[in-house]
Residue, then its C-alpha position, 0 to 999 in steps of 0.5 A: m754392322s760390317l760395311l763391305d764395299r768393293n775394295t773390302i770384298q776384293s781383299a776378303l776374297l783373297q783372305s778368309a771371309v769367314d774370319l772377317l765376319e767372326d772378328s766383327g761379332d755383328p749380327a748382320i753384314v751390310l754390302d754397298l751394292d753400288s760399289l760391288s756392282l763394279l766387280s767382275e762377273s766372276e768376282l760377283l759370283q765369289v761374293e754371292r757364294w761367300s754371302r750364302q755361307q754367312p751365319c747372319p743376314v747380309i743386307g744390301v744397300g742400293s737398288e734391287s736392279s743392281a748387278a750385285a743384288s744376288c749377293a744380299d739376303a735383303i735389300v734396302e734403299s736408304s740409310a733410314e731403312l737400313n737403320t730400322m732393319l739393323r735394329r730389328i735384327a739386333a733385337n732378335p738375331q737368332a730368328a733373323s739368322v734362321l730366317v735368311q738361312v732357311l730362305r737361302s736353303i729352300e730357294h732351289l728345293s721342291p716345295e715339299d722339301g722346302l716345307v721340311v726345312e722351314s718347319l725345322g727352322y721354326a722348331t729350332l726357334q721355338s726352343g730359343e730364348e727369343f721366342k721364350r722371352w716373347l711368350t712370357q711377355h705375351q702371356e703376362k699382358n694377354p691372359a685372355t682366351p679366344v672367343k668360343e664360336s659354334g659351327p664348323p670352322v670351315l664351311s663347304n659347299r659343292c656345286g658340280d666340279q666347284l667347291t667353295l670354302v669359307l673360314n668361319r670363325p669371324e668373332n676370332s678374326n678367323a685366327y689359324t687355330a689348331e682347329m682351323r688347321d685340322a679342318l683345312a687339312e681335312v678338306f684339302k686332303l679331300v680335294e687331293l683325293d677327289t680329282s673331279i673337284r676342278q676348282v676350289s674357291v676359298t674366302s672367309t666371313g667376318r671383318c678380315f680374312c685371317t689374323g694368323g696363328e692363335l696366340t693363346e695356343f703358342g707354346k702349348v705343344g709339348s716340345p718343338a720336336m713334337g711341333h715339327m712332327i705335327r706340321s709334318q703330318v698335318s700340313p695344309a700348305k703341303l696339300l695346297l702346293s701340291a694342287a695349287d692350280r685348282y685353288h683360288f683364294h680371295v682375301h680381305k682386310a687383315c692378312i697376317g702371318s698364316g693369313i697370307e702364308l696359306p693363300a700364297c700357296a694357291g695358284y690364283l690369289t686375289a685381294a680386296p682393295k683395302t687388304v693389308f699383308w703383314l709378317p710379324e714373326l720376327s718380333m716373336g723370335l720366330i719365322p713364318g711357319a705355316g708354309g710362308c717361307v716357301s709360298i711367299s718366296r716362290r711368289i716374290g723371291r727370297r729377298r723381298t720375303a726377308y725384307l718384309v719379315l726383317m722390316n716388320k713391313k705392312i704392304d697394301a694390295q697395290k704393292a702386293l700386286e706390283w710385287g706378285l704376292i697377289d694376282g689381282i685386286v677385286a672389289d667384291q668377294p667372288g661368288 
């Protein structure tokens, strides 16, 4: 860990900040936001530009309201949180670095361009040792295959200009399988083409909305490059973001990984009171890859998005509402 306060930063601004990082060899840089907030506006701009060029996460310790907050990739308020985040970064430094680099890069890009950058970052990590290590461990511990369910993966019903969609794999917790992805892309494409559909409501059957990617399918695509090509050609997130104001998602219970990445693309997102949101990708040596780097950061900002991933943090509906991840808490699924 490289701890940089005001004096160190002022000195580094006169030298090569990159050399400072390379000498440390650490997987993260830590900034003292209270100290840095005493810098002048022009000095803070220099620090911000410098921090965006670092190949590793830059963690700020202090308040999100600090004048120096823009210099950090993620912000923690306590030493306990800092230690937890640094341990998680050290366990998967490649994924942590790609995460913050992607979030920096897409901050001012269009959603479409942001999805390309996210997918390329995801593909890079799929060929990395951290993902391969997780995949080997997971396959050894969880040889089971998902439950086979009958019927369409997505139920649809149209009434006038309203379209209702229901994820329909309750026994498999509506996991985001290739089958589910393709079905969603197909119906979202229909919505894009049929402008007479003015409102699309998306819910799910079963005990939870969606537990994210089907883990037994991970590593099955021929190559990371092929995976990127598939995501480029079949992207529910891209279709959602292009017509976001027409979509209302209502989620409940567990929303894990893509189970929140896709709903966050919608123009309006509500959740049941006991809903929990979680982005566990870092522990797998990956980053959110179903559109979440784009959709979630557009709702809550890149620093809070990085915080959720780097901390492996689960948040409830009330915190999600406070942050703007969701737009409302609704007791019953809308009919």
